[in-house]
Steps between C-alpha positions, in 0.01 A plus 500: 500500500217530745271274309508211254515640151429186307132562442570852369764393254301215351167669445567835339565662167436413134707436191600857412738537208673169586775571237601835648877535517667780711842430373720807432534858614185700572529878548266661751457831317533835675226749454663798328357844584497824310643815657144593597450170684277318243573151365738527197310248292724510196813454710343196676410341165849564371660346815283187452619460149864570600519228763339247264748600227774433765391138550246517781255216494225719641403810692321559828246772537412649834784347698667675792738670252205665328420689826151338486412616843516864381290444185122554496262260326502677161879512499530134582265425202700717278824327595354148465339588165827628351686189621236270367508662161874469468499133615224426248700656220826327604363158613660555848376383834310761708483461873286749695541589871184419694390407854449670826534443874149367527382195308178652376677811372766280329220312329356824367844606382550177305153518353591827324761314293221367279506849342838415350485162323873532422596458872644153550586514868437704820780594738338479849682599810482295819235696704696797639463651845233268643750220554285188485635159595661291228175301481312828458723610212434160344125529542515854352679378183285186475198726486658734247618199284132390485371827362786656310465522119875451456769297677655657807866584574537522877716799598695404802669814635504475882693824556201685358214277617624414847411138424788256471429164351732200505552252219226269618243780492616618155490142372147469631398813310677383191295171513178685459331463159499841344836608649763510227790659679669669794679831477766438761618829669601396848779756529761223527596172366478232761389153576137554414585605143727196465233264645222646285695474171626159589147354528261701283136392464416390149434796269628762740769748388700732715584854392774700665362818657814640660705626208841439661423134559382415148822311398514258797125434482543417135781273582275321752230454239283812494317559172581869480430827675276797539762773528480883511866520410429333168360825367866608469684197367223275362718319250767421757244355747352294217852380416556403861180289506596338177854418620376322815236318305780374263718405792767749394627592848816652367295762321226536764708559808690816402186645337295420804747674729507809278123516485472462875731799552282701264187386676647596840555853367142512361358409843720738701198718546131399511386334181422628232663838565848401360352310203302804403801725555705286261222469244466878500871549465486270197218706343252216522244662727413877518554535878674319783207571727336261750197560713495568866574343735798409283759764415707533183838332498800697599743602228773290662282183489416547136862559410610186691245299312598644162867416582416136578286484184790620292714208623257253330 
């Protein structure tokens, strides 16, 4: 790092929901649309209940899978409100996507979460596009941790943000008071993941963010995952997490491989097009539509995902 980070890590944050546990599978819900392009509110509510019935520990509103970038402010509020109501009814953990490229804008995004007292955590992406130094990323999250009404989950996804961070940088972020977890979606499973999980700061939990790498990350000690594929096989993903937690490698390994193959099919085209295509084929949402600049999934991709799903 370009500067000493000690002062930052020792002087920020408060005691926000110190007992928060991120363990388990969290589903970042799609935003279903009607044939006329409006949000299909009833279908969204039904999906939230279905994944919780399947064993999900919680849901994520306004993640990448929700096509948040294409939603206007009123639509974002509608989605968050529905998810908050379901989580209140079910006693489930609600995480809400927040943040922005600029720190002031990210602060404002987090401040809006006070409108939904059910929200227990905020999923905040490493600042995309601007590509600050690792020390700048740390200072960004240090400031957000000071002002956020809920604990933060740092969303590390360098193939979207353009900002790679090594294990030392992630460990520094995880040492901040007010940071509860890291969603790890580095696009591969390498030494940084091994190093991070081998020496976690106290109280920090790692959630798999690349669906196909869930099983090996659980084996290394991850607490769970935030996984778009878990719309489609929630109970099997929850079973996998339980198996690794119980140390049942004989059960976990084949199931992890099968789920990884299904996840690869789901991500054969830009997310969440294939997920939506499968959900529509199952009759769970009224249309497979995504909003531009995304395009609907091809029939071949949906068929391939359904075939992999059938093997489970």
